[in-house]
N, C-alpha and C positions, 0 to 999 in steps of 0.2 A: 504494500500500500504506500502511495506517495505521501511524504510528510506534508502536513498542512501548515502553511505559513500564515500566521495571524498575529496581530498586536495583542499581547496579553492585557487583560483588564476585565473586571467583573461586568457582565452583561446579562440582561434578560434575553432569552431566546425563545422563539416559537418555531416548532417543527410540525409540518403537516405530513401525515401519511394517508393512506387510502380511506375512503368513506368519511372524509371530513374530520377525522380524529386529529387533534392537535395537542402537543405537549408544550407547556410553558414552564421553563426552568431557569436556573442560574448557572453560569459557568465562567471560569476565568479564561477558558479556551473553548468557546461555544461550537466552532466548526468541528473541532476534533471530538467534542462530546456528542454532537448530533450524529456524526458518522459512526461512532462507537455504539450508540443506541440502535441505529439502523442495522449494523452488523450483528449485534447481540439479539435484537428482536426479530431479525429476519424479514424486514419490510423495506420498501423503497421510499425514499424521501421525495415528496412532491415539491414543497416549497419551504423556505426557511426565512427567518427574520432575526436580526440582532439589534438590540437597543444600543444607544451610545454607552460609553463606559461610565460606570458609577463606582463610588468608593465601596469598600467591603461592608461597612456598617449600614449604608443606605440600601444596598442591593437586596438584602434579605428581607428587610421591612417592605420594600417595594414589591418583592415577589409575594409576600404574605397578603398584601392589599389586593394585588391582581388576582390571586387564587380565590380570595373572598368574593371579589366582584364576579368571578366566573363560576362560583360554587354550584349554582343551580344547573350548570351544564356539565358538571364533573362526571366523567366516565369511570375512571379509576385513578387514584393517586393524583399525579400531576397531568393526567390526560383528560381532555375535555371534548365534548361533541357540540361545538359552537361555531365551527367554520374558521378557517385560517384568517380571513380578513377581519372578522369580528374580534378574534383574539388579539391580533396586531393592533387594532383600534383601541382596545382596552389598555394594552401595554403602553401605547403612545400617549393616550390621554392621561393615564395614571402617572407616567414618567414626566409629562409636561407639568404636573403639579409640583414636582420636585426638581431642583436644578442639579444637573450632573456635575460632579467635581471635575471630571475630565471628559473630553469628547475625542472619539477616535480620529487621529489627525489625518490619516491617509488610507486609501484603499489601493492595494496592489493592482496595477493596470492589467496584469495578466489574469486576474480572477474574473470570472464571469458573474460579476455582481452588479446589480443596478442600484443607482442612487436616485431617490426621488424626494421632492419636497411637496407635501400635501397639507394644506391648511397650516402652513408654517412649521410643520413637524418633519424632521428628516427621517428617512426610512432606508435601511439597507436590507436587501433581500436577495435571495438567489433562487431562481427557478431551476430545479434539478432535472426537468424534462427536456431542456434545450440542448 
């Protein structure tokens, strides 16, 4: 497996798999974490999202708030049946309520990652089907 290059820093990630199931979690290296989950779980990744970098103390509180907001859609553990776009919207809106200590400075131009600004909120995501 090719080593994944990424800027370390605590981020909320959203991973979408088949049938609209999404995982919302925290990782210091979210791309590596998501690939590990897919390999261990035997599923294909459809789309992913990574938040800007947050400090360690802020990120876990942010994750708890997001999980609470999505609780009625909980499938099991940190997996939800709410749709990828809905989960990302909750992450972005909740994150916008708190100021990140750091923002990811650059994106490797060799990565197939899109950068969008929607409603004043930046979003990094990768479509794994392209």
